Biopython code that builds the backbone (N, CA, C, O; Angstrom):
import numpy as np
from Bio.PDB.StructureBuilder import StructureBuilder

atoms = [
    (1, "MET", "N", (97.716, 120.720, 116.771)),
    (1, "MET", "CA", (98.590, 120.559, 115.615)),
    (1, "MET", "C", (99.236, 119.172, 115.605)),
    (1, "MET", "O", (99.344, 118.542, 114.553)),
    (2, "LEU", "N", (99.666, 118.698, 116.783)),
    (2, "LEU", "CA", (100.258, 117.372, 116.869)),
    (2, "LEU", "C", (99.264, 116.304, 116.433)),
    (2, "LEU", "O", (99.635, 115.333, 115.773)),
    (3, "GLU", "N", (97.991, 116.487, 116.807)),
    (3, "GLU", "CA", (96.960, 115.524, 116.415)),
    (3, "GLU", "C", (96.839, 115.444, 114.899)),
    (3, "GLU", "O", (96.686, 114.357, 114.342)),
    (4, "LEU", "N", (96.906, 116.592, 114.230)),
    (4, "LEU", "CA", (96.811, 116.619, 112.767)),
    (4, "LEU", "C", (97.992, 115.889, 112.130)),
    (4, "LEU", "O", (97.821, 115.151, 111.160)),
    (5, "ILE", "N", (99.176, 116.095, 112.672)),
    (5, "ILE", "CA", (100.367, 115.410, 112.157)),
    (5, "ILE", "C", (100.228, 113.906, 112.355)),
    (5, "ILE", "O", (100.509, 113.129, 111.442)),
    (6, "LEU", "N", (99.797, 113.496, 113.536)),
    (6, "LEU", "CA", (99.652, 112.062, 113.816)),
    (6, "LEU", "C", (98.568, 111.430, 112.954)),
    (6, "LEU", "O", (98.749, 110.326, 112.442)),
    (7, "LEU", "N", (97.438, 112.125, 112.789)),
    (7, "LEU", "CA", (96.372, 111.599, 111.930)),
    (7, "LEU", "C", (96.856, 111.479, 110.487)),
    (7, "LEU", "O", (96.525, 110.516, 109.796)),
    (8, "SER", "N", (97.629, 112.446, 110.041)),
    (8, "SER", "CA", (98.189, 112.377, 108.684)),
    (8, "SER", "C", (99.128, 111.185, 108.548)),
    (8, "SER", "O", (99.142, 110.512, 107.517)),
    (9, "LEU", "N", (99.911, 110.926, 109.590)),
    (9, "LEU", "CA", (100.798, 109.757, 109.575)),
    (9, "LEU", "C", (100.008, 108.453, 109.542)),
    (9, "LEU", "O", (100.373, 107.517, 108.831)),
    (10, "VAL", "N", (98.929, 108.398, 110.309)),
    (10, "VAL", "CA", (98.095, 107.187, 110.313)),
    (10, "VAL", "C", (97.604, 106.902, 108.895)),
    (10, "VAL", "O", (97.710, 105.778, 108.405)),
    (11, "VAL", "N", (97.070, 107.926, 108.248)),
    (11, "VAL", "CA", (96.502, 107.755, 106.905)),
    (11, "VAL", "C", (97.593, 107.483, 105.869)),
    (11, "VAL", "O", (97.501, 106.522, 105.106)),
    (12, "ALA", "N", (98.617, 108.325, 105.842)),
    (12, "ALA", "CA", (99.645, 108.199, 104.802)),
    (12, "ALA", "C", (100.493, 106.941, 104.978)),
    (12, "ALA", "O", (100.712, 106.201, 104.019)),
    (13, "ALA", "N", (100.967, 106.699, 106.187)),
    (13, "ALA", "CA", (101.821, 105.529, 106.414)),
    (13, "ALA", "C", (101.018, 104.235, 106.307)),
    (13, "ALA", "O", (101.501, 103.248, 105.752)),
    (14, "GLY", "N", (99.807, 104.237, 106.831)),
    (14, "GLY", "CA", (98.978, 103.032, 106.738)),
    (14, "GLY", "C", (98.647, 102.679, 105.300)),
    (14, "GLY", "O", (98.769, 101.527, 104.885)),
    (15, "THR", "N", (98.230, 103.680, 104.548)),
    (15, "THR", "CA", (97.902, 103.441, 103.144)),
    (15, "THR", "C", (99.146, 103.087, 102.345)),
    (15, "THR", "O", (99.120, 102.183, 101.509)),
    (16, "GLY", "N", (100.234, 103.801, 102.603)),
    (16, "GLY", "CA", (101.489, 103.481, 101.917)),
    (16, "GLY", "C", (101.916, 102.054, 102.191)),
    (16, "GLY", "O", (102.374, 101.354, 101.288)),
    (17, "GLY", "N", (101.769, 101.620, 103.436)),
    (17, "GLY", "CA", (102.104, 100.243, 103.786)),
    (17, "GLY", "C", (101.239, 99.231, 103.054)),
    (17, "GLY", "O", (101.740, 98.221, 102.557)),
    (18, "GLU", "N", (99.945, 99.501, 102.986)),
    (18, "GLU", "CA", (99.041, 98.593, 102.273)),
    (18, "GLU", "C", (99.398, 98.516, 100.793)),
    (18, "GLU", "O", (99.363, 97.439, 100.196)),
    (19, "LEU", "N", (99.741, 99.656, 100.203)),
    (19, "LEU", "CA", (100.109, 99.680, 98.785)),
    (19, "LEU", "C", (101.397, 98.904, 98.533)),
    (19, "LEU", "O", (101.500, 98.168, 97.552)),
    (20, "CYS", "N", (102.376, 99.069, 99.416)),
    (20, "CYS", "CA", (103.648, 98.344, 99.257)),
    (20, "CYS", "C", (103.451, 96.838, 99.412)),
    (20, "CYS", "O", (104.012, 96.052, 98.648)),
    (21, "ILE", "N", (102.660, 96.444, 100.395)),
    (21, "ILE", "CA", (102.412, 95.012, 100.591)),
    (21, "ILE", "C", (101.605, 94.457, 99.423)),
    (21, "ILE", "O", (101.836, 93.325, 98.998)),
    (22, "SER", "N", (100.671, 95.232, 98.904)),
    (22, "SER", "CA", (99.912, 94.790, 97.734)),
    (22, "SER", "C", (100.841, 94.579, 96.543)),
    (22, "SER", "O", (100.705, 93.607, 95.800)),
    (23, "ARG", "N", (101.778, 95.495, 96.372)),
    (23, "ARG", "CA", (102.745, 95.357, 95.274)),
    (23, "ARG", "C", (103.579, 94.090, 95.446)),
    (23, "ARG", "O", (103.828, 93.371, 94.479)),
    (24, "ALA", "N", (104.007, 93.822, 96.670)),
    (24, "ALA", "CA", (104.785, 92.609, 96.949)),
    (24, "ALA", "C", (103.963, 91.359, 96.661)),
    (24, "ALA", "O", (104.465, 90.410, 96.060)),
    (25, "MET", "N", (102.713, 91.354, 97.082)),
    (25, "MET", "CA", (101.869, 90.175, 96.895)),
    (25, "MET", "C", (101.556, 89.947, 95.423)),
    (25, "MET", "O", (101.463, 88.802, 94.980)),
    (26, "LYS", "N", (101.395, 91.018, 94.667)),
    (26, "LYS", "CA", (101.167, 90.853, 93.225)),
    (26, "LYS", "C", (102.403, 90.248, 92.554)),
    (26, "LYS", "O", (102.281, 89.479, 91.600)),
    (27, "ALA", "N", (103.582, 90.595, 93.051)),
    (27, "ALA", "CA", (104.818, 90.015, 92.509)),
    (27, "ALA", "C", (104.913, 88.525, 92.841)),
    (27, "ALA", "O", (105.464, 87.750, 92.060)),
    (28, "LEU", "N", (104.387, 88.130, 93.977)),
    (28, "LEU", "CA", (104.432, 86.721, 94.386)),
    (28, "LEU", "C", (103.395, 85.871, 93.669)),
    (28, "LEU", "O", (103.636, 84.695, 93.399)),
    (29, "GLY", "N", (102.272, 86.444, 93.366)),
    (29, "GLY", "CA", (101.187, 85.687, 92.741)),
    (29, "GLY", "C", (100.234, 85.119, 93.781)),
    (29, "GLY", "O", (100.434, 85.262, 94.987)),
    (30, "GLU", "N", (99.203, 84.477, 93.281)),
    (30, "GLU", "CA", (98.163, 83.934, 94.148)),
    (30, "GLU", "C", (98.645, 82.707, 94.909)),
    (30, "GLU", "O", (99.528, 81.973, 94.463)),
    (31, "VAL", "N", (98.032, 82.510, 96.076)),
    (31, "VAL", "CA", (98.280, 81.295, 96.849)),
    (31, "VAL", "C", (97.284, 80.243, 96.355)),
    (31, "VAL", "O", (96.074, 80.465, 96.376)),
    (32, "HIS", "N", (97.807, 79.101, 95.914)),
    (32, "HIS", "CA", (96.935, 78.024, 95.433)),
    (32, "HIS", "C", (97.020, 76.787, 96.318)),
    (32, "HIS", "O", (96.115, 75.952, 96.322)),
    (33, "ASP", "N", (98.096, 76.677, 97.054)),
    (33, "ASP", "CA", (98.331, 75.505, 97.892)),
    (33, "ASP", "C", (98.328, 75.955, 99.353)),
    (33, "ASP", "O", (99.187, 76.728, 99.775)),
    (34, "PHE", "N", (97.360, 75.466, 100.115)),
    (34, "PHE", "CA", (97.190, 75.908, 101.492)),
    (34, "PHE", "C", (97.718, 74.899, 102.516)),
    (34, "PHE", "O", (97.395, 74.980, 103.701)),
    (35, "ARG", "N", (98.517, 73.968, 102.057)),
    (35, "ARG", "CA", (99.145, 73.058, 103.008)),
    (35, "ARG", "C", (100.204, 73.833, 103.792)),
    (35, "ARG", "O", (100.822, 74.745, 103.242)),
    (36, "PRO", "N", (100.424, 73.494, 105.058)),
    (36, "PRO", "CA", (101.375, 74.254, 105.883)),
    (36, "PRO", "C", (102.759, 74.424, 105.250)),
    (36, "PRO", "O", (103.318, 75.520, 105.305)),
    (37, "ALA", "N", (103.311, 73.399, 104.667)),
    (37, "ALA", "CA", (104.648, 73.505, 104.068)),
    (37, "ALA", "C", (104.652, 74.495, 102.912)),
    (37, "ALA", "O", (105.594, 75.273, 102.765)),
    (38, "ALA", "N", (103.603, 74.473, 102.087)),
    (38, "ALA", "CA", (103.511, 75.395, 100.952)),
    (38, "ALA", "C", (103.327, 76.833, 101.440)),
    (38, "ALA", "O", (103.888, 77.758, 100.854)),
    (39, "LEU", "N", (102.550, 77.029, 102.503)),
    (39, "LEU", "CA", (102.360, 78.367, 103.054)),
    (39, "LEU", "C", (103.653, 78.909, 103.645)),
    (39, "LEU", "O", (103.949, 80.096, 103.510)),
    (40, "LEU", "N", (104.425, 78.045, 104.300)),
    (40, "LEU", "CA", (105.721, 78.464, 104.831)),
    (40, "LEU", "C", (106.670, 78.852, 103.705)),
    (40, "LEU", "O", (107.410, 79.829, 103.821)),
    (41, "GLN", "N", (106.649, 78.098, 102.629)),
    (41, "GLN", "CA", (107.496, 78.417, 101.477)),
    (41, "GLN", "C", (107.082, 79.769, 100.876)),
    (41, "GLN", "O", (107.933, 80.579, 100.509)),
    (42, "PHE", "N", (105.782, 79.995, 100.782)),
    (42, "PHE", "CA", (105.262, 81.258, 100.265)),
    (42, "PHE", "C", (105.699, 82.416, 101.164)),
    (42, "PHE", "O", (106.152, 83.451, 100.677)),
    (43, "ALA", "N", (105.559, 82.232, 102.481)),
    (43, "ALA", "CA", (105.980, 83.266, 103.430)),
    (43, "ALA", "C", (107.485, 83.524, 103.315)),
    (43, "ALA", "O", (107.930, 84.667, 103.418)),
    (44, "GLY", "N", (108.252, 82.477, 103.106)),
    (44, "GLY", "CA", (109.690, 82.634, 102.921)),
    (44, "GLY", "C", (110.030, 83.478, 101.707)),
    (44, "GLY", "O", (110.957, 84.287, 101.744)),
    (45, "ARG", "N", (109.278, 83.288, 100.629)),
    (45, "ARG", "CA", (109.491, 84.120, 99.438)),
    (45, "ARG", "C", (109.058, 85.566, 99.700)),
    (45, "ARG", "O", (109.680, 86.513, 99.219)),
    (46, "ALA", "N", (107.978, 85.710, 100.472)),
    (46, "ALA", "CA", (107.449, 87.051, 100.749)),
    (46, "ALA", "C", (108.438, 87.891, 101.555)),
    (46, "ALA", "O", (108.598, 89.083, 101.293)),
    (47, "ILE", "N", (109.096, 87.278, 102.528)),
    (47, "ILE", "CA", (109.992, 88.071, 103.381)),
    (47, "ILE", "C", (111.298, 88.449, 102.679)),
    (47, "ILE", "O", (112.101, 89.208, 103.221)),
    (48, "ARG", "N", (111.503, 87.928, 101.495)),
    (48, "ARG", "CA", (112.687, 88.308, 100.714)),
    (48, "ARG", "C", (112.439, 89.530, 99.827)),
    (48, "ARG", "O", (113.354, 90.015, 99.161)),
    (49, "LEU", "N", (111.206, 90.020, 99.822)),
    (49, "LEU", "CA", (110.859, 91.154, 98.964)),
    (49, "LEU", "C", (110.968, 92.469, 99.735)),
    (49, "LEU", "O", (110.424, 92.609, 100.830)),
    (50, "GLY", "N", (111.670, 93.415, 99.150)),
    (50, "GLY", "CA", (111.834, 94.726, 99.780)),
    (50, "GLY", "C", (110.526, 95.449, 100.005)),
    (50, "GLY", "O", (110.335, 96.097, 101.034)),
    (51, "TRP", "N", (109.620, 95.341, 99.041)),
    (51, "TRP", "CA", (108.319, 96.008, 99.186)),
    (51, "TRP", "C", (107.580, 95.516, 100.418)),
    (51, "TRP", "O", (106.866, 96.285, 101.061)),
    (52, "MET", "N", (107.743, 94.243, 100.754)),
    (52, "MET", "CA", (107.072, 93.699, 101.937)),
    (52, "MET", "C", (107.602, 94.389, 103.199)),
    (52, "MET", "O", (106.821, 94.778, 104.067)),
    (53, "TRP", "N", (108.920, 94.540, 103.298)),
    (53, "TRP", "CA", (109.517, 95.156, 104.489)),
    (53, "TRP", "C", (109.206, 96.647, 104.572)),
    (53, "TRP", "O", (108.991, 97.175, 105.663)),
    (54, "ILE", "N", (109.181, 97.319, 103.444)),
    (54, "ILE", "CA", (108.796, 98.734, 103.447)),
    (54, "ILE", "C", (107.353, 98.858, 103.935)),
    (54, "ILE", "O", (107.037, 99.718, 104.757)),
    (55, "GLY", "N", (106.483, 97.987, 103.417)),
    (55, "GLY", "CA", (105.080, 98.001, 103.831)),
    (55, "GLY", "C", (104.907, 97.728, 105.310)),
    (55, "GLY", "O", (104.126, 98.405, 105.979)),
    (56, "ILE", "N", (105.623, 96.748, 105.827)),
    (56, "ILE", "CA", (105.531, 96.422, 107.250)),
    (56, "ILE", "C", (106.021, 97.606, 108.090)),
    (56, "ILE", "O", (105.417, 97.938, 109.110)),
    (57, "GLY", "N", (107.112, 98.239, 107.663)),
    (57, "GLY", "CA", (107.623, 99.402, 108.393)),
    (57, "GLY", "C", (106.626, 100.548, 108.420)),
    (57, "GLY", "O", (106.403, 101.167, 109.460)),
    (58, "LEU", "N", (106.027, 100.823, 107.268)),
    (58, "LEU", "CA", (105.040, 101.909, 107.201)),
    (58, "LEU", "C", (103.808, 101.597, 108.036)),
    (58, "LEU", "O", (103.275, 102.476, 108.714)),
    (59, "MET", "N", (103.356, 100.355, 107.992)),
    (59, "MET", "CA", (102.174, 99.994, 108.781)),
    (59, "MET", "C", (102.472, 100.032, 110.277)),
    (59, "MET", "O", (101.587, 100.330, 111.078)),
    (60, "THR", "N", (103.705, 99.733, 110.653)),
    (60, "THR", "CA", (104.106, 99.845, 112.060)),
    (60, "THR", "C", (104.072, 101.303, 112.500)),
    (60, "THR", "O", (103.575, 101.621, 113.581)),
    (61, "LEU", "N", (104.603, 102.188, 111.657)),
    (61, "LEU", "CA", (104.557, 103.621, 111.953)),
    (61, "LEU", "C", (103.111, 104.096, 112.093)),
    (61, "LEU", "O", (102.796, 104.866, 113.001)),
    (62, "ALA", "N", (102.242, 103.647, 111.209)),
    (62, "ALA", "CA", (100.827, 104.032, 111.265)),
    (62, "ALA", "C", (100.181, 103.538, 112.555)),
    (62, "ALA", "O", (99.400, 104.260, 113.174)),
    (63, "PHE", "N", (100.505, 102.306, 112.966)),
    (63, "PHE", "CA", (99.920, 101.743, 114.175)),
    (63, "PHE", "C", (100.303, 102.560, 115.402)),
    (63, "PHE", "O", (99.441, 102.894, 116.215)),
    (64, "PHE", "N", (101.579, 102.884, 115.544)),
    (64, "PHE", "CA", (102.005, 103.640, 116.713)),
    (64, "PHE", "C", (101.509, 105.087, 116.669)),
    (64, "PHE", "O", (101.274, 105.693, 117.714)),
    (65, "SER", "N", (101.350, 105.636, 115.479)),
    (65, "SER", "CA", (100.745, 106.960, 115.347)),
    (65, "SER", "C", (99.280, 106.917, 115.774)),
    (65, "SER", "O", (98.786, 107.848, 116.409)),
    (66, "LEU", "N", (98.594, 105.839, 115.424)),
    (66, "LEU", "CA", (97.205, 105.670, 115.842)),
    (66, "LEU", "C", (97.115, 105.574, 117.363)),
    (66, "LEU", "O", (96.246, 106.201, 117.969)),
    (67, "LEU", "N", (97.997, 104.803, 117.982)),
    (67, "LEU", "CA", (97.989, 104.704, 119.443)),
    (67, "LEU", "C", (98.202, 106.068, 120.086)),
    (67, "LEU", "O", (97.511, 106.422, 121.041)),
    (68, "ALA", "N", (99.158, 106.833, 119.564)),
    (68, "ALA", "CA", (99.422, 108.162, 120.113)),
    (68, "ALA", "C", (98.213, 109.071, 119.934)),
    (68, "ALA", "O", (97.860, 109.825, 120.841)),
    (69, "THR", "N", (97.582, 109.001, 118.775)),
    (69, "THR", "CA", (96.408, 109.843, 118.516)),
    (69, "THR", "C", (95.272, 109.485, 119.454)),
    (69, "THR", "O", (94.593, 110.367, 119.980)),
    (70, "LEU", "N", (95.062, 108.186, 119.665)),
    (70, "LEU", "CA", (93.984, 107.760, 120.555)),
    (70, "LEU", "C", (94.240, 108.146, 122.008)),
    (70, "LEU", "O", (93.304, 108.206, 122.805)),
    (71, "SER", "N", (95.486, 108.406, 122.357)),
    (71, "SER", "CA", (95.776, 108.857, 123.716)),
    (71, "SER", "C", (95.403, 110.331, 123.901)),
    (71, "SER", "O", (95.319, 110.815, 125.030)),
    (72, "MET", "N", (95.179, 111.048, 122.783)),
    (72, "MET", "CA", (94.874, 112.482, 122.847)),
    (72, "MET", "C", (93.443, 112.835, 122.449)),
    (72, "MET", "O", (92.890, 113.836, 122.906)),
    (73, "GLU", "N", (92.850, 112.003, 121.592)),
    (73, "GLU", "CA", (91.536, 112.323, 121.030)),
    (73, "GLU", "C", (90.551, 111.186, 121.286)),
    (73, "GLU", "O", (90.947, 110.062, 121.594)),
    (74, "ASN", "N", (89.269, 111.493, 121.154)),
    (74, "ASN", "CA", (88.223, 110.485, 121.308)),
    (74, "ASN", "C", (88.206, 109.546, 120.110)),
    (74, "ASN", "O", (88.436, 109.960, 118.974)),
    (75, "VAL", "N", (87.933, 108.286, 120.382)),
    (75, "VAL", "CA", (87.864, 107.290, 119.307)),
    (75, "VAL", "C", (86.752, 107.639, 118.314)),
    (75, "VAL", "O", (86.860, 107.321, 117.129)),
    (76, "SER", "N", (85.685, 108.289, 118.788)),
    (76, "SER", "CA", (84.574, 108.676, 117.907)),
    (76, "SER", "C", (84.987, 109.758, 116.916)),
    (76, "SER", "O", (84.274, 110.014, 115.946)),
    (77, "PHE", "N", (86.120, 110.389, 117.150)),
    (77, "PHE", "CA", (86.685, 111.348, 116.195)),
    (77, "PHE", "C", (87.771, 110.697, 115.348)),
    (77, "PHE", "O", (87.800, 110.866, 114.129)),
    (78, "VAL", "N", (88.656, 109.958, 115.990)),
    (78, "VAL", "CA", (89.832, 109.406, 115.312)),
    (78, "VAL", "C", (89.442, 108.394, 114.238)),
    (78, "VAL", "O", (89.913, 108.486, 113.105)),
    (79, "VAL", "N", (88.607, 107.451, 114.574)),
    (79, "VAL", "CA", (88.285, 106.382, 113.627)),
    (79, "VAL", "C", (87.613, 106.918, 112.362)),
    (79, "VAL", "O", (88.020, 106.542, 111.263)),
    (80, "PRO", "N", (86.602, 107.780, 112.473)),
    (80, "PRO", "CA", (86.028, 108.312, 111.228)),
    (80, "PRO", "C", (87.027, 109.127, 110.397)),
    (80, "PRO", "O", (87.009, 109.047, 109.168)),
    (81, "VAL", "N", (87.889, 109.902, 111.042)),
    (81, "VAL", "CA", (88.842, 110.716, 110.283)),
    (81, "VAL", "C", (89.857, 109.829, 109.558)),
    (81, "VAL", "O", (90.287, 110.159, 108.453)),
    (82, "THR", "N", (90.238, 108.721, 110.165)),
    (82, "THR", "CA", (91.192, 107.836, 109.494)),
    (82, "THR", "C", (90.573, 107.131, 108.291)),
    (82, "THR", "O", (91.274, 106.443, 107.549)),
    (83, "ALA", "N", (89.273, 107.297, 108.093)),
    (83, "ALA", "CA", (88.632, 106.764, 106.888)),
    (83, "ALA", "C", (89.168, 107.458, 105.633)),
    (83, "ALA", "O", (88.912, 107.004, 104.518)),
    (84, "LEU", "N", (89.903, 108.544, 105.806)),
    (84, "LEU", "CA", (90.553, 109.172, 104.651)),
    (84, "LEU", "C", (91.529, 108.214, 103.987)),
    (84, "LEU", "O", (91.931, 108.428, 102.843)),
    (85, "SER", "N", (91.909, 107.167, 104.692)),
    (85, "SER", "CA", (92.790, 106.167, 104.086)),
    (85, "SER", "C", (92.109, 105.492, 102.889)),
    (85, "SER", "O", (92.792, 105.003, 101.989)),
    (86, "TYR", "N", (90.777, 105.460, 102.871)),
    (86, "TYR", "CA", (90.080, 104.900, 101.701)),
    (86, "TYR", "C", (90.343, 105.767, 100.476)),
    (86, "TYR", "O", (90.575, 105.251, 99.383)),
    (87, "ALA", "N", (90.305, 107.077, 100.658)),
    (87, "ALA", "CA", (90.586, 107.988, 99.544)),
    (87, "ALA", "C", (92.048, 107.875, 99.125)),
    (87, "ALA", "O", (92.360, 107.806, 97.936)),
    (88, "ALA", "N", (92.938, 107.858, 100.110)),
    (88, "ALA", "CA", (94.370, 107.737, 99.809)),
    (88, "ALA", "C", (94.650, 106.403, 99.117)),
    (88, "ALA", "O", (95.498, 106.333, 98.227)),
    (89, "GLY", "N", (93.951, 105.361, 99.517)),
    (89, "GLY", "CA", (94.129, 104.050, 98.894)),
    (89, "GLY", "C", (93.708, 104.044, 97.438)),
    (89, "GLY", "O", (94.381, 103.452, 96.594)),
    (90, "ALA", "N", (92.607, 104.695, 97.144)),
    (90, "ALA", "CA", (92.148, 104.750, 95.748)),
    (90, "ALA", "C", (93.126, 105.552, 94.882)),
    (90, "ALA", "O", (93.447, 105.157, 93.761)),
    (91, "VAL", "N", (93.588, 106.671, 95.415)),
    (91, "VAL", "CA", (94.562, 107.478, 94.668)),
    (91, "VAL", "C", (95.855, 106.687, 94.481)),
    (91, "VAL", "O", (96.411, 106.649, 93.383)),
    (92, "GLY", "N", (96.330, 106.057, 95.552)),
    (92, "GLY", "CA", (97.554, 105.267, 95.474)),
    (92, "GLY", "C", (97.438, 104.088, 94.532)),
    (92, "GLY", "O", (98.377, 103.769, 93.803)),
    (93, "ALA", "N", (96.278, 103.437, 94.548)),
    (93, "ALA", "CA", (96.063, 102.299, 93.647)),
    (93, "ALA", "C", (96.123, 102.751, 92.191)),
    (93, "ALA", "O", (96.691, 102.067, 91.340)),
    (94, "ALA", "N", (95.536, 103.900, 91.922)),
    (94, "ALA", "CA", (95.546, 104.414, 90.548)),
    (94, "ALA", "C", (96.946, 104.849, 90.114)),
    (94, "ALA", "O", (97.368, 104.552, 88.996)),
    (95, "LEU", "N", (97.663, 105.547, 90.984)),
    (95, "LEU", "CA", (98.966, 106.098, 90.606)),
    (95, "LEU", "C", (100.119, 105.107, 90.775)),
    (95, "LEU", "O", (100.952, 104.964, 89.880)),
    (96, "PHE", "N", (100.167, 104.429, 91.913)),
    (96, "PHE", "CA", (101.307, 103.574, 92.249)),
    (96, "PHE", "C", (101.169, 102.167, 91.676)),
    (96, "PHE", "O", (102.138, 101.601, 91.171)),
    (97, "LEU", "N", (99.962, 101.604, 91.753)),
    (97, "LEU", "CA", (99.747, 100.238, 91.274)),
    (97, "LEU", "C", (99.145, 100.188, 89.873)),
    (97, "LEU", "O", (98.977, 99.111, 89.301)),
    (98, "ARG", "N", (98.823, 101.357, 89.326)),
    (98, "ARG", "CA", (98.249, 101.452, 87.979)),
    (98, "ARG", "C", (96.930, 100.687, 87.840)),
    (98, "ARG", "O", (96.636, 100.115, 86.791)),
    (99, "GLU", "N", (96.144, 100.689, 88.919)),
    (99, "GLU", "CA", (94.830, 100.042, 88.867)),
    (99, "GLU", "C", (93.826, 101.013, 88.255)),
    (99, "GLU", "O", (93.959, 102.232, 88.372)),
    (100, "LYS", "N", (92.823, 100.443, 87.601)),
    (100, "LYS", "CA", (91.746, 101.278, 87.072)),
    (100, "LYS", "C", (90.701, 101.440, 88.176)),
    (100, "LYS", "O", (90.156, 100.461, 88.684)),
    (101, "VAL", "N", (90.438, 102.683, 88.533)),
    (101, "VAL", "CA", (89.433, 102.978, 89.556)),
    (101, "VAL", "C", (88.209, 103.532, 88.836)),
    (101, "VAL", "O", (88.290, 104.553, 88.152)),
    (102, "THR", "N", (87.087, 102.859, 88.992)),
    (102, "THR", "CA", (85.876, 103.241, 88.269)),
    (102, "THR", "C", (85.256, 104.520, 88.832)),
    (102, "THR", "O", (85.573, 104.943, 89.944)),
    (103, "ARG", "N", (84.389, 105.110, 88.062)),
    (103, "ARG", "CA", (83.662, 106.310, 88.503)),
    (103, "ARG", "C", (82.861, 106.032, 89.767)),
    (103, "ARG", "O", (82.788, 106.869, 90.666)),
    (104, "GLN", "N", (82.267, 104.855, 89.824)),
    (104, "GLN", "CA", (81.465, 104.501, 90.994)),
    (104, "GLN", "C", (82.338, 104.470, 92.251)),
    (104, "GLN", "O", (81.904, 104.911, 93.316)),
    (105, "ARG", "N", (83.560, 103.955, 92.135)),
    (105, "ARG", "CA", (84.469, 103.937, 93.285)),
    (105, "ARG", "C", (84.889, 105.349, 93.661)),
    (105, "ARG", "O", (84.970, 105.675, 94.846)),
    (106, "TRP", "N", (85.159, 106.201, 92.659)),
    (106, "TRP", "CA", (85.512, 107.588, 92.971)),
    (106, "TRP", "C", (84.358, 108.289, 93.671)),
    (106, "TRP", "O", (84.578, 109.107, 94.565)),
    (107, "LEU", "N", (83.130, 107.975, 93.271)),
    (107, "LEU", "CA", (81.957, 108.557, 93.947)),
    (107, "LEU", "C", (81.923, 108.105, 95.408)),
    (107, "LEU", "O", (81.638, 108.900, 96.303)),
    (108, "GLY", "N", (82.212, 106.839, 95.639)),
    (108, "GLY", "CA", (82.269, 106.335, 97.013)),
    (108, "GLY", "C", (83.336, 107.046, 97.826)),
    (108, "GLY", "O", (83.121, 107.370, 98.995)),
    (109, "VAL", "N", (84.484, 107.289, 97.210)),
    (109, "VAL", "CA", (85.573, 108.015, 97.877)),
    (109, "VAL", "C", (85.111, 109.434, 98.219)),
    (109, "VAL", "O", (85.386, 109.931, 99.311)),
    (110, "LEU", "N", (84.424, 110.070, 97.305)),
    (110, "LEU", "CA", (83.905, 111.418, 97.557)),
    (110, "LEU", "C", (82.945, 111.426, 98.749)),
    (110, "LEU", "O", (82.997, 112.325, 99.589)),
    (111, "ILE", "N", (82.079, 110.432, 98.817)),
    (111, "ILE", "CA", (81.129, 110.345, 99.928)),
    (111, "ILE", "C", (81.874, 110.161, 101.257)),
    (111, "ILE", "O", (81.517, 110.776, 102.262)),
    (112, "VAL", "N", (82.900, 109.320, 101.255)),
    (112, "VAL", "CA", (83.705, 109.133, 102.468)),
    (112, "VAL", "C", (84.344, 110.458, 102.874)),
    (112, "VAL", "O", (84.330, 110.823, 104.050)),
    (113, "CYS", "N", (84.900, 111.170, 101.910)),
    (113, "CYS", "CA", (85.547, 112.453, 102.205)),
    (113, "CYS", "C", (84.552, 113.469, 102.770)),
    (113, "CYS", "O", (84.888, 114.241, 103.667)),
    (114, "LEU", "N", (83.337, 113.465, 102.245)),
    (114, "LEU", "CA", (82.312, 114.356, 102.796)),
    (114, "LEU", "C", (81.987, 113.977, 104.238)),
    (114, "LEU", "O", (81.800, 114.852, 105.084)),
    (115, "GLY", "N", (81.920, 112.694, 104.517)),
    (115, "GLY", "CA", (81.672, 112.236, 105.881)),
    (115, "GLY", "C", (82.790, 112.634, 106.830)),
    (115, "GLY", "O", (82.535, 113.058, 107.957)),
    (116, "VAL", "N", (84.013, 112.500, 106.379)),
    (116, "VAL", "CA", (85.161, 112.901, 107.206)),
    (116, "VAL", "C", (85.121, 114.409, 107.468)),
    (116, "VAL", "O", (85.432, 114.865, 108.568)),
    (117, "THR", "N", (84.738, 115.168, 106.451)),
    (117, "THR", "CA", (84.631, 116.621, 106.617)),
    (117, "THR", "C", (83.605, 116.953, 107.683)),
    (117, "THR", "O", (83.852, 117.828, 108.513)),
    (118, "LEU", "N", (82.465, 116.284, 107.688)),
    (118, "LEU", "CA", (81.438, 116.518, 108.713)),
    (118, "LEU", "C", (81.976, 116.207, 110.104)),
    (118, "LEU", "O", (81.745, 116.968, 111.044)),
    (119, "VAL", "N", (82.685, 115.101, 110.241)),
    (119, "VAL", "CA", (83.266, 114.733, 111.538)),
    (119, "VAL", "C", (84.277, 115.782, 111.960)),
    (119, "VAL", "O", (84.284, 116.208, 113.115)),
    (120, "TRP", "N", (85.140, 116.207, 111.028)),
    (120, "TRP", "CA", (86.190, 117.180, 111.354)),
    (120, "TRP", "C", (85.558, 118.511, 111.821)),
    (120, "TRP", "O", (86.027, 119.116, 112.786)),
    (121, "LEU", "N", (84.497, 118.960, 111.133)),
    (121, "LEU", "CA", (83.847, 120.212, 111.487)),
    (121, "LEU", "C", (83.147, 120.141, 112.830)),
    (121, "LEU", "O", (82.941, 121.171, 113.472)),
    (122, "SER", "N", (82.779, 118.947, 113.266)),
    (122, "SER", "CA", (82.092, 118.810, 114.560)),
    (122, "SER", "C", (83.093, 118.615, 115.695)),
    (122, "SER", "O", (82.697, 118.357, 116.832)),
    (123, "ARG", "N", (84.384, 118.738, 115.396)),
    (123, "ARG", "CA", (85.441, 118.528, 116.391)),
    (123, "ARG", "C", (85.299, 119.531, 117.531)),
    (123, "ARG", "O", (85.169, 120.733, 117.302)),
    (124, "HIS", "N", (85.324, 119.037, 118.724)),
    (124, "HIS", "CA", (85.285, 119.816, 119.992)),
    (124, "HIS", "C", (84.107, 120.679, 120.013)),
    (124, "HIS", "O", (83.893, 121.408, 120.982)),
]
sb = StructureBuilder()
sb.init_structure("model")
sb.init_model(0)
sb.init_chain("A")
sb.init_seg("    ")
for serial, (resi, resn, name, xyz) in enumerate(atoms, 1):
    if name == "N":
        sb.init_residue(resn, " ", resi, " ")
    sb.init_atom(name, np.array(xyz, "f"), 0.0, 1.0, " ", f" {name:<3s}", serial, name[0])
structure = sb.get_structure()
């Protein structure tokens, strides 16, 4: 049961973190100037955004949940199951970021979910 909770945290917190950081980066705009001073200025603007800090916090939680899960389960099980983050990412992108997700992408998400189901059923 603990493994299921930790795996859920890896997927939910990791995906949530990616979505929050994506939202922050969209607010900042594209990087056009790659000189060190311009990149530092860009990073300075990024760290002032709440979405960036929420994203970093969630991704930190996901990372430590992944470490805990890997201490209990085989990597050949954990890594494929965490691929559910692709499905969570597509759902989050559609709902939270209002991105248009094409039918072809949803089909890809379905295939990933079927693969995760096969891995889950072969557990132990």
